Backbone and ligand atoms as CSV (ligand in chain L), in Angstrom:
chain,resi,resn,atom,element,x,y,z
A,1,MET,N,N,-1.094,8.422,-9.347
A,1,MET,CA,C,-1.485,8.149,-7.956
A,1,MET,C,C,-2.946,8.530,-7.757
A,2,LYS,N,N,-3.696,7.591,-7.222
A,2,LYS,CA,C,-5.108,7.846,-6.990
A,2,LYS,C,C,-5.275,8.942,-5.941
A,3,GLU,N,N,-6.262,9.781,-6.146
A,3,GLU,CA,C,-6.485,10.953,-5.312
A,3,GLU,C,C,-6.500,10.643,-3.811
A,4,ASN,N,N,-7.219,9.600,-3.435
A,4,ASN,CA,C,-7.337,9.366,-1.990
A,4,ASN,C,C,-6.342,8.318,-1.473
A,5,GLN,N,N,-5.308,8.095,-2.251
A,5,GLN,CA,C,-4.293,7.166,-1.781
A,5,GLN,C,C,-3.490,7.754,-0.614
A,6,MET,N,N,-3.028,6.870,0.226
A,6,MET,CA,C,-2.377,7.294,1.457
A,6,MET,C,C,-0.910,7.658,1.225
A,7,THR,N,N,-0.471,8.761,1.771
A,7,THR,CA,C,0.943,9.107,1.675
A,7,THR,C,C,1.698,8.397,2.816
A,8,THR,N,N,3.019,8.429,2.719
A,8,THR,CA,C,3.837,7.788,3.747
A,8,THR,C,C,3.579,8.413,5.116
A,9,SER,N,N,3.444,9.742,5.155
A,9,SER,CA,C,3.190,10.422,6.429
A,9,SER,C,C,1.824,10.052,6.987
A,10,GLU,N,N,0.839,10.016,6.107
A,10,GLU,CA,C,-0.507,9.653,6.549
A,10,GLU,C,C,-0.534,8.229,7.099
A,11,ARG,N,N,0.270,7.366,6.489
A,11,ARG,CA,C,0.326,5.982,6.963
A,11,ARG,C,C,0.863,5.910,8.405
A,12,GLU,N,N,1.797,6.812,8.729
A,12,GLU,CA,C,2.324,6.854,10.100
A,12,GLU,C,C,1.191,7.083,11.100
A,13,VAL,N,N,0.288,7.989,10.734
A,13,VAL,CA,C,-0.864,8.275,11.596
A,13,VAL,C,C,-1.792,7.055,11.663
A,14,MET,N,N,-2.074,6.489,10.498
A,14,MET,CA,C,-2.987,5.346,10.445
A,14,MET,C,C,-2.466,4.168,11.272
A,15,LYS,N,N,-1.153,3.982,11.269
A,15,LYS,CA,C,-0.582,2.859,12.017
A,15,LYS,C,C,-0.893,2.972,13.507
A,16,VAL,N,N,-0.886,4.199,14.022
A,16,VAL,CA,C,-1.230,4.388,15.441
A,16,VAL,C,C,-2.707,4.024,15.655
A,17,VAL,N,N,-3.559,4.474,14.742
A,17,VAL,CA,C,-4.992,4.200,14.880
A,17,VAL,C,C,-5.273,2.697,14.722
A,18,TRP,N,N,-4.614,2.057,13.753
A,18,TRP,CA,C,-4.811,0.619,13.564
A,18,TRP,C,C,-4.390,-0.167,14.799
A,19,ALA,N,N,-3.325,0.278,15.419
A,19,ALA,CA,C,-2.820,-0.464,16.576
A,19,ALA,C,C,-3.676,-0.230,17.822
A,20,ASN,N,N,-4.480,0.830,17.815
A,20,ASN,CA,C,-5.223,1.181,19.026
A,20,ASN,C,C,-6.739,1.284,18.846
A,21,ASN,N,N,-7.229,0.877,17.670
A,21,ASN,CA,C,-8.663,0.927,17.362
A,21,ASN,C,C,-9.251,2.323,17.350
A,22,SER,N,N,-9.313,2.935,18.501
A,22,SER,CA,C,-9.915,4.259,18.581
A,22,SER,C,C,-9.046,5.065,19.525
A,23,THR,N,N,-8.653,6.268,19.093
A,23,THR,CA,C,-7.695,7.004,19.909
A,23,THR,C,C,-7.823,8.515,19.708
A,24,THR,N,N,-7.235,9.270,20.591
A,24,THR,CA,C,-7.310,10.735,20.507
A,24,THR,C,C,-6.147,11.285,19.679
A,25,SER,N,N,-6.312,12.527,19.216
A,25,SER,CA,C,-5.226,13.137,18.450
A,25,SER,C,C,-4.019,13.364,19.362
A,26,LYS,N,N,-4.281,13.550,20.652
A,26,LYS,CA,C,-3.187,13.758,21.596
A,26,LYS,C,C,-2.289,12.519,21.658
A,27,TYR,N,N,-2.935,11.355,21.709
A,27,TYR,CA,C,-2.166,10.112,21.779
A,27,TYR,C,C,-1.360,9.928,20.494
A,28,ILE,N,N,-2.013,10.162,19.351
A,28,ILE,CA,C,-1.329,10.011,18.059
A,28,ILE,C,C,-0.125,10.963,17.995
A,29,SER,N,N,-0.336,12.214,18.424
A,29,SER,CA,C,0.759,13.194,18.425
A,29,SER,C,C,1.924,12.753,19.299
A,30,THR,N,N,1.600,12.217,20.467
A,30,THR,CA,C,2.656,11.787,21.387
A,30,THR,C,C,3.550,10.727,20.744
A,31,ILE,N,N,2.900,9.741,20.126
A,31,ILE,CA,C,3.663,8.661,19.494
A,31,ILE,C,C,4.529,9.208,18.361
A,32,LEU,N,N,3.928,10.078,17.542
A,32,LEU,CA,C,4.642,10.538,16.345
A,32,LEU,C,C,5.654,11.633,16.651
A,33,GLU,N,N,5.459,12.327,17.751
A,33,GLU,CA,C,6.467,13.293,18.157
A,33,GLU,C,C,7.746,12.547,18.515
A,34,GLU,N,N,7.550,11.422,19.181
A,34,GLU,CA,C,8.699,10.624,19.574
A,34,GLU,C,C,9.374,9.970,18.373
A,35,LYS,N,N,8.557,9.366,17.512
A,35,LYS,CA,C,9.134,8.632,16.387
A,35,LYS,C,C,9.637,9.555,15.276
A,36,MET,N,N,8.828,10.568,14.914
A,36,MET,CA,C,9.129,11.366,13.727
A,36,MET,C,C,9.561,12.798,14.060
A,37,SER,N,N,9.541,13.168,15.325
A,37,SER,CA,C,9.796,14.550,15.773
A,37,SER,C,C,8.811,15.529,15.136
A,38,TRP,N,N,7.579,15.098,14.940
A,38,TRP,CA,C,6.569,15.997,14.390
A,38,TRP,C,C,5.937,16.818,15.486
A,39,LYS,N,N,5.644,18.084,15.171
A,39,LYS,CA,C,4.895,18.926,16.093
A,39,LYS,C,C,3.430,18.479,16.065
A,40,ALA,N,N,2.717,18.794,17.152
A,40,ALA,CA,C,1.306,18.393,17.243
A,40,ALA,C,C,0.504,18.938,16.057
A,41,ALA,N,N,0.864,20.152,15.596
A,41,ALA,CA,C,0.133,20.754,14.477
A,41,ALA,C,C,0.266,19.935,13.191
A,42,THR,N,N,1.455,19.378,12.988
A,42,THR,CA,C,1.688,18.547,11.794
A,42,THR,C,C,0.784,17.322,11.830
A,43,THR,N,N,0.765,16.662,12.998
A,43,THR,CA,C,-0.070,15.469,13.148
A,43,THR,C,C,-1.539,15.833,12.959
A,44,LYS,N,N,-1.943,16.975,13.511
A,44,LYS,CA,C,-3.349,17.403,13.371
A,44,LYS,C,C,-3.727,17.623,11.911
A,45,THR,N,N,-2.811,18.233,11.157
A,45,THR,CA,C,-3.064,18.442,9.729
A,45,THR,C,C,-3.264,17.106,9.022
A,46,LEU,N,N,-2.395,16.153,9.344
A,46,LEU,CA,C,-2.494,14.828,8.715
A,46,LEU,C,C,-3.807,14.142,9.090
A,47,ILE,N,N,-4.191,14.267,10.351
A,47,ILE,CA,C,-5.455,13.675,10.799
A,47,ILE,C,C,-6.621,14.291,10.010
A,48,GLY,N,N,-6.586,15.620,9.855
A,48,GLY,CA,C,-7.623,16.318,9.103
A,48,GLY,C,C,-7.736,15.810,7.672
A,49,ARG,N,N,-6.570,15.604,7.055
A,49,ARG,CA,C,-6.564,15.100,5.681
A,49,ARG,C,C,-7.141,13.694,5.605
A,50,LEU,N,N,-6.799,12.884,6.596
A,50,LEU,CA,C,-7.289,11.496,6.599
A,50,LEU,C,C,-8.799,11.434,6.816
A,51,VAL,N,N,-9.316,12.385,7.589
A,51,VAL,CA,C,-10.773,12.453,7.784
A,51,VAL,C,C,-11.429,12.829,6.452
A,52,LYS,N,N,-10.833,13.810,5.756
A,52,LYS,CA,C,-11.357,14.238,4.464
A,52,LYS,C,C,-11.346,13.112,3.435
A,53,LYS,N,N,-10.294,12.309,3.479
A,53,LYS,CA,C,-10.167,11.193,2.542
A,53,LYS,C,C,-11.009,9.989,2.941
A,54,ASN,N,N,-11.754,10.138,4.041
A,54,ASN,CA,C,-12.582,9.032,4.521
A,54,ASN,C,C,-11.800,7.812,4.994
A,55,HIS,N,N,-10.594,8.056,5.476
A,55,HIS,CA,C,-9.815,6.965,6.048
A,55,HIS,C,C,-9.982,6.937,7.563
A,56,LEU,N,N,-10.316,8.098,8.132
A,56,LEU,CA,C,-10.526,8.198,9.580
A,56,LEU,C,C,-11.907,8.777,9.854
A,57,LYS,N,N,-12.487,8.297,10.942
A,57,LYS,CA,C,-13.771,8.847,11.367
A,57,LYS,C,C,-13.571,9.510,12.723
A,58,ALA,N,N,-14.088,10.729,12.877
A,58,ALA,CA,C,-13.984,11.432,14.148
A,58,ALA,C,C,-15.296,11.305,14.904
A,59,THR,N,N,-15.215,10.889,16.154
A,59,THR,CA,C,-16.415,10.774,16.979
A,59,THR,C,C,-16.214,11.627,18.226
A,60,GLU,N,N,-17.176,12.485,18.524
A,60,GLU,CA,C,-17.039,13.350,19.687
A,60,GLU,C,C,-17.390,12.569,20.943
A,61,GLU,N,N,-16.459,12.611,21.883
A,61,GLU,CA,C,-16.686,11.911,23.148
A,61,GLU,C,C,-16.372,12.873,24.276
A,62,GLY,N,N,-17.411,13.395,24.936
A,62,GLY,CA,C,-17.201,14.416,25.941
A,62,GLY,C,C,-16.674,15.660,25.259
A,63,ARG,N,N,-15.503,16.142,25.658
A,63,ARG,CA,C,-14.942,17.319,25.005
A,63,ARG,C,C,-13.835,16.964,24.025
A,64,LYS,N,N,-13.653,15.655,23.844
A,64,LYS,CA,C,-12.573,15.231,22.953
A,64,LYS,C,C,-13.105,14.504,21.729
A,65,PHE,N,N,-12.261,14.458,20.714
A,65,PHE,CA,C,-12.562,13.639,19.540
A,65,PHE,C,C,-11.777,12.348,19.609
A,66,LYS,N,N,-12.465,11.263,19.267
A,66,LYS,CA,C,-11.770,9.982,19.132
A,66,LYS,C,C,-11.751,9.623,17.659
A,67,TYR,N,N,-10.613,9.113,17.234
A,67,TYR,CA,C,-10.473,8.766,15.820
A,67,TYR,C,C,-10.432,7.260,15.634
A,68,SER,N,N,-11.202,6.787,14.670
A,68,SER,CA,C,-11.140,5.357,14.349
A,68,SER,C,C,-10.985,5.178,12.839
A,69,ALA,N,N,-10.443,4.036,12.447
A,69,ALA,CA,C,-10.107,3.791,11.044
A,69,ALA,C,C,-11.327,3.361,10.248
A,70,LEU,N,N,-11.456,3.885,9.022
A,70,LEU,CA,C,-12.527,3.464,8.121
A,70,LEU,C,C,-11.994,2.527,7.038
A,71,ILE,N,N,-10.689,2.278,7.101
A,71,ILE,CA,C,-10.059,1.346,6.169
A,71,ILE,C,C,-9.149,0.460,7.018
A,72,THR,N,N,-9.133,-0.828,6.741
A,72,THR,CA,C,-8.266,-1.707,7.527
A,72,THR,C,C,-6.844,-1.652,6.966
A,73,GLU,N,N,-5.900,-2.062,7.777
A,73,GLU,CA,C,-4.513,-2.059,7.329
A,73,GLU,C,C,-4.355,-2.986,6.115
A,74,GLN,N,N,-5.022,-4.119,6.180
A,74,GLN,CA,C,-4.972,-5.094,5.092
A,74,GLN,C,C,-5.486,-4.478,3.775
A,75,GLU,N,N,-6.617,-3.791,3.847
A,75,GLU,CA,C,-7.188,-3.153,2.648
A,75,GLU,C,C,-6.240,-2.104,2.088
A,76,SER,N,N,-5.659,-1.347,2.996
A,76,SER,CA,C,-4.777,-0.290,2.579
A,76,SER,C,C,-3.514,-0.844,1.916
A,77,LEU,N,N,-2.984,-1.920,2.475
A,77,LEU,CA,C,-1.785,-2.528,1.896
A,77,LEU,C,C,-2.086,-3.114,0.527
A,78,GLN,N,N,-3.282,-3.703,0.416
A,78,GLN,CA,C,-3.681,-4.256,-0.873
A,78,GLN,C,C,-3.753,-3.162,-1.933
A,79,GLU,N,N,-4.347,-2.029,-1.553
A,79,GLU,CA,C,-4.449,-0.903,-2.479
A,79,GLU,C,C,-3.072,-0.427,-2.912
A,80,SER,N,N,-2.179,-0.294,-1.934
A,80,SER,CA,C,-0.844,0.213,-2.265
A,80,SER,C,C,-0.071,-0.757,-3.131
A,81,SER,N,N,-0.169,-2.061,-2.836
A,81,SER,CA,C,0.623,-2.985,-3.636
A,81,SER,C,C,0.044,-3.106,-5.040
A,82,GLN,N,N,-1.283,-3.004,-5.163
A,82,GLN,CA,C,-1.877,-2.998,-6.506
A,82,GLN,C,C,-1.432,-1.768,-7.278
A,83,ALA,N,N,-1.451,-0.618,-6.587
A,83,ALA,CA,C,-1.054,0.625,-7.242
A,83,ALA,C,C,0.400,0.540,-7.691
A,84,LEU,N,N,1.234,-0.067,-6.870
A,84,LEU,CA,C,2.647,-0.215,-7.214
A,84,LEU,C,C,2.807,-1.090,-8.459
A,85,LEU,N,N,2.138,-2.228,-8.467
A,85,LEU,CA,C,2.291,-3.146,-9.597
A,85,LEU,C,C,1.718,-2.566,-10.883
A,86,GLN,N,N,0.675,-1.735,-10.748
A,86,GLN,CA,C,0.080,-1.150,-11.945
A,86,GLN,C,C,0.997,-0.144,-12.630
A,87,GLN,N,N,2.004,0.327,-11.898
A,87,GLN,CA,C,2.946,1.267,-12.508
A,87,GLN,C,C,3.975,0.557,-13.376
A,88,VAL,N,N,4.013,-0.767,-13.258
A,88,VAL,CA,C,5.063,-1.529,-13.922
A,88,VAL,C,C,4.461,-2.357,-15.054
A,89,CYS,N,N,5.190,-2.493,-16.153
A,89,CYS,CA,C,4.788,-3.340,-17.270
A,89,CYS,C,C,4.452,-4.742,-16.757
A,90,THR,N,N,3.375,-5.323,-17.275
A,90,THR,CA,C,2.970,-6.675,-16.832
A,90,THR,C,C,4.111,-7.686,-16.962
A,91,LYS,N,N,4.982,-7.465,-17.939
A,91,LYS,CA,C,6.105,-8.378,-18.147
A,91,LYS,C,C,7.184,-8.231,-17.069
A,92,LYS,N,N,7.191,-7.092,-16.366
A,92,LYS,CA,C,8.249,-6.843,-15.376
A,92,LYS,C,C,7.785,-7.098,-13.948
A,93,ARG,N,N,6.507,-7.421,-13.777
A,93,ARG,CA,C,5.981,-7.573,-12.416
A,93,ARG,C,C,6.607,-8.732,-11.661
A,94,GLY,N,N,6.906,-9.809,-12.394
A,94,GLY,CA,C,7.554,-10.958,-11.762
A,94,GLY,C,C,8.881,-10.544,-11.138
A,95,ASN,N,N,9.582,-9.692,-11.874
A,95,ASN,CA,C,10.872,-9.197,-11.429
A,95,ASN,C,C,10.758,-8.350,-10.157
A,96,VAL,N,N,9.706,-7.506,-10.109
A,96,VAL,CA,C,9.468,-6.668,-8.928
A,96,VAL,C,C,9.226,-7.572,-7.713
A,97,LEU,N,N,8.393,-8.594,-7.900
A,97,LEU,CA,C,8.092,-9.501,-6.794
A,97,LEU,C,C,9.337,-10.261,-6.358
A,98,TYR,N,N,10.138,-10.654,-7.326
A,98,TYR,CA,C,11.389,-11.355,-7.026
A,98,TYR,C,C,12.269,-10.491,-6.120
A,99,GLN,N,N,12.393,-9.218,-6.496
A,99,GLN,CA,C,13.208,-8.296,-5.697
A,99,GLN,C,C,12.656,-8.128,-4.284
A,100,MET,N,N,11.339,-8.007,-4.197
A,100,MET,CA,C,10.717,-7.823,-2.890
A,100,MET,C,C,10.990,-9.025,-1.992
A,101,ILE,N,N,10.868,-10.204,-2.565
A,101,ILE,CA,C,11.102,-11.420,-1.785
A,101,ILE,C,C,12.572,-11.509,-1.381
A,102,GLU,N,N,13.432,-11.170,-2.345
A,102,GLU,CA,C,14.863,-11.241,-2.075
A,102,GLU,C,C,15.258,-10.335,-0.911
A,103,GLU,N,N,14.594,-9.185,-0.809
A,103,GLU,CA,C,14.966,-8.214,0.218
A,103,GLU,C,C,14.248,-8.412,1.536
A,104,THR,N,N,13.405,-9.449,1.646
A,104,THR,CA,C,12.599,-9.625,2.847
A,104,THR,C,C,13.044,-10.852,3.638
A,105,THR,N,N,13.113,-10.695,4.949
A,105,THR,CA,C,13.360,-11.864,5.795
A,105,THR,C,C,12.038,-12.591,5.977
A,106,LEU,N,N,11.992,-13.843,5.560
A,106,LEU,CA,C,10.746,-14.609,5.602
A,106,LEU,C,C,10.852,-15.740,6.620
A,107,SER,N,N,9.761,-15.995,7.320
A,107,SER,CA,C,9.737,-17.141,8.232
A,107,SER,C,C,9.524,-18.407,7.409
A,108,LEU,N,N,9.785,-19.537,8.036
A,108,LEU,CA,C,9.570,-20.813,7.375
A,108,LEU,C,C,8.119,-20.931,6.913
A,109,GLU,N,N,7.212,-20.427,7.770
A,109,GLU,CA,C,5.786,-20.491,7.430
A,109,GLU,C,C,5.468,-19.621,6.204
A,110,ASP,N,N,6.054,-18.422,6.180
A,110,ASP,CA,C,5.858,-17.546,5.013
A,110,ASP,C,C,6.304,-18.260,3.736
A,111,ILE,N,N,7.470,-18.876,3.836
A,111,ILE,CA,C,8.048,-19.528,2.656
A,111,ILE,C,C,7.173,-20.683,2.193
A,112,GLU,N,N,6.672,-21.461,3.161
A,112,GLU,CA,C,5.817,-22.576,2.782
A,112,GLU,C,C,4.542,-22.101,2.093
A,113,GLN,N,N,3.990,-20.972,2.583
A,113,GLN,CA,C,2.789,-20.419,1.951
A,113,GLN,C,C,3.079,-19.952,0.528
A,114,LEU,N,N,4.229,-19.298,0.366
A,114,LEU,CA,C,4.607,-18.813,-0.964
A,114,LEU,C,C,4.847,-19.981,-1.916
A,115,GLU,N,N,5.499,-21.024,-1.403
A,115,GLU,CA,C,5.763,-22.196,-2.240
A,115,GLU,C,C,4.462,-22.823,-2.719
A,116,GLN,N,N,3.494,-22.866,-1.802
A,116,GLN,CA,C,2.206,-23.455,-2.166
A,116,GLN,C,C,1.506,-22.615,-3.234
A,117,LEU,N,N,1.538,-21.308,-3.027
A,117,LEU,CA,C,0.912,-20.413,-3.994
A,117,LEU,C,C,1.588,-20.533,-5.353
A,118,LEU,N,N,2.914,-20.591,-5.333
A,118,LEU,CA,C,3.650,-20.672,-6.593
A,118,LEU,C,C,3.393,-21.984,-7.321
A,119,SER,N,N,3.270,-23.072,-6.572
A,119,SER,CA,C,3.035,-24.332,-7.282
A,119,SER,C,C,1.617,-24.369,-7.856
A,120,GLU,N,N,0.662,-23.690,-7.194
A,120,GLU,CA,C,-0.671,-23.554,-7.793
A,120,GLU,C,C,-0.616,-22.705,-9.059
A,121,LYS,N,N,0.133,-21.601,-8.973
A,121,LYS,CA,C,0.273,-20.710,-10.126
A,121,LYS,C,C,0.967,-21.405,-11.288
A,122,LYS,N,N,1.925,-22.268,-10.931
A,122,LYS,CA,C,2.703,-22.940,-11.962
A,122,LYS,C,C,1.805,-23.822,-12.833
A,123,ARG,N,N,0.820,-24.432,-12.203
A,123,ARG,CA,C,-0.066,-25.331,-12.939
A,123,ARG,C,C,-0.868,-24.610,-14.024
A,124,ILE,N,N,-1.197,-23.342,-13.779
A,124,ILE,CA,C,-2.046,-22.622,-14.732
A,124,ILE,C,C,-1.316,-21.477,-15.440
A,125,ALA,N,N,-0.003,-21.455,-15.303
A,125,ALA,CA,C,0.765,-20.322,-15.837
A,125,ALA,C,C,0.802,-20.304,-17.361
A,126,PRO,N,N,0.635,-19.097,-17.968
A,126,PRO,CA,C,0.846,-18.985,-19.415
A,126,PRO,C,C,2.342,-19.042,-19.702
A,127,GLU,N,N,2.682,-19.362,-20.947
A,127,GLU,CA,C,4.105,-19.446,-21.263
A,127,GLU,C,C,4.769,-18.079,-21.171
A,128,THR,N,N,4.073,-17.055,-21.670
A,128,THR,CA,C,4.583,-15.687,-21.532
A,128,THR,C,C,3.437,-14.769,-21.112
A,129,VAL,N,N,3.796,-13.654,-20.505
A,129,VAL,CA,C,2.816,-12.639,-20.134
A,129,VAL,C,C,2.895,-11.556,-21.196
A,130,SER,N,N,1.743,-11.050,-21.660
A,130,SER,CA,C,1.822,-10.033,-22.709
A,130,SER,C,C,1.811,-8.635,-22.108
A,131,CYS,N,N,2.516,-7.756,-22.792
A,131,CYS,CA,C,2.635,-6.357,-22.364
A,131,CYS,C,C,1.327,-5.621,-22.622
A,132,GLN,N,N,0.895,-4.814,-21.664
A,132,GLN,CA,C,-0.348,-4.054,-21.833
A,132,GLN,C,C,-0.082,-2.550,-21.776
A,133,CYS,N,N,1.160,-2.180,-21.973
A,133,CYS,CA,C,1.536,-0.778,-21.810
A,133,CYS,C,C,1.041,0.080,-22.957
A,134,THR,N,N,1.015,1.396,-22.722
A,134,THR,CA,C,0.741,2.366,-23.762
A,134,THR,C,C,1.946,2.399,-24.698
A,135,PRO,N,N,1.706,2.288,-26.019
A,135,PRO,CA,C,2.842,2.345,-26.941
A,135,PRO,C,C,3.660,3.616,-26.714
A,136,GLY,N,N,4.979,3.475,-26.670
A,136,GLY,CA,C,5.845,4.621,-26.416
A,136,GLY,C,C,6.268,4.714,-24.963
A,137,GLN,N,N,5.605,3.927,-24.098
A,137,GLN,CA,C,5.970,3.951,-22.675
A,137,GLN,C,C,6.674,2.670,-22.264
A,138,CYS,N,N,6.898,1.803,-23.195
A,138,CYS,CA,C,7.490,0.521,-22.855
A,138,CYS,C,C,8.352,0.054,-24.009
A,139,GLU,N,N,9.547,-0.442,-23.693
A,139,GLU,CA,C,10.464,-0.826,-24.777
A,139,GLU,C,C,9.884,-1.935,-25.657
A,140,CYS,N,N,9.027,-2.802,-25.088
A,140,CYS,CA,C,8.551,-3.886,-25.946
A,140,CYS,C,C,7.478,-3.431,-26.924
A,141,LYS,N,N,7.004,-2.178,-26.818
A,141,LYS,CA,C,6.023,-1.699,-27.791
A,141,LYS,C,C,6.612,-0.719,-28.795
A,142,GLN,N,N,7.879,-0.354,-28.609
A,142,GLN,CA,C,8.462,0.609,-29.520
A,142,GLN,C,C,8.793,-0.018,-30.859
A,143,GLU,N,N,9.322,-1.224,-30.814
A,143,GLU,CA,C,9.637,-1.890,-32.079
A,143,GLU,C,C,8.709,-3.090,-32.207
A,144,GLY,N,N,8.010,-3.098,-33.331
A,144,GLY,CA,C,7.130,-4.218,-33.667
A,144,GLY,C,C,6.140,-4.533,-32.566
A,145,GLU,N,N,5.190,-3.616,-32.352
A,145,GLU,CA,C,4.238,-3.807,-31.268
A,145,GLU,C,C,3.282,-4.975,-31.520
A,146,ILE,N,N,3.394,-5.595,-32.683
A,146,ILE,CA,C,2.476,-6.681,-33.052
A,146,ILE,C,C,2.617,-7.858,-32.075
A,147,HIS,N,N,3.853,-8.248,-31.780
A,147,HIS,CA,C,4.013,-9.423,-30.925
A,147,HIS,C,C,3.869,-9.092,-29.441
A,148,CYS,N,N,3.660,-7.809,-29.139
A,148,CYS,CA,C,3.538,-7.411,-27.736
A,148,CYS,C,C,2.098,-7.324,-27.254
A,149,GLY,N,N,1.217,-6.827,-28.109
A,149,GLY,CA,C,-0.149,-6.483,-27.715
A,149,GLY,C,C,-0.922,-7.543,-26.974
A,150,HIS,N,N,-1.571,-8.426,-27.669
A,150,HIS,CA,C,-2.462,-9.367,-26.978
A,150,HIS,C,C,-2.142,-10.802,-27.338
L,1,ZN,ZN,ZN,5.165,-3.231,-21.394
């Protein structure tokens, strides 16, 4: 896990900031107290960590601090999904995506977009994907790593 990657709890805080552009710690605490039963101190700790990680910026306004996001939700999701896929053997990634799609309710529009992407991918798809794992960490490299490598 990358050092400045967002934890699930930190994401709860970021979601409030993303939905409101710029907001106070009091507002964030109110929302999360209701949703997560977190004490204000817990939320404050998370906000502090997010500022340190450069995900949130604190701006002093009068006697209060306003927090705004330094990373967009889209960027953050991209980072997380890349990090997730990087944990899996290149040969198994298709399977992970299959599961994700299977478990998700998709609109007709979502499906049409996916179909279009897949038919583009189909045109340039290799016959097989090669494993890029560290030998010993993947079953396809334990026996006869010759046909697995490149
Ligand atoms: Zn592998």
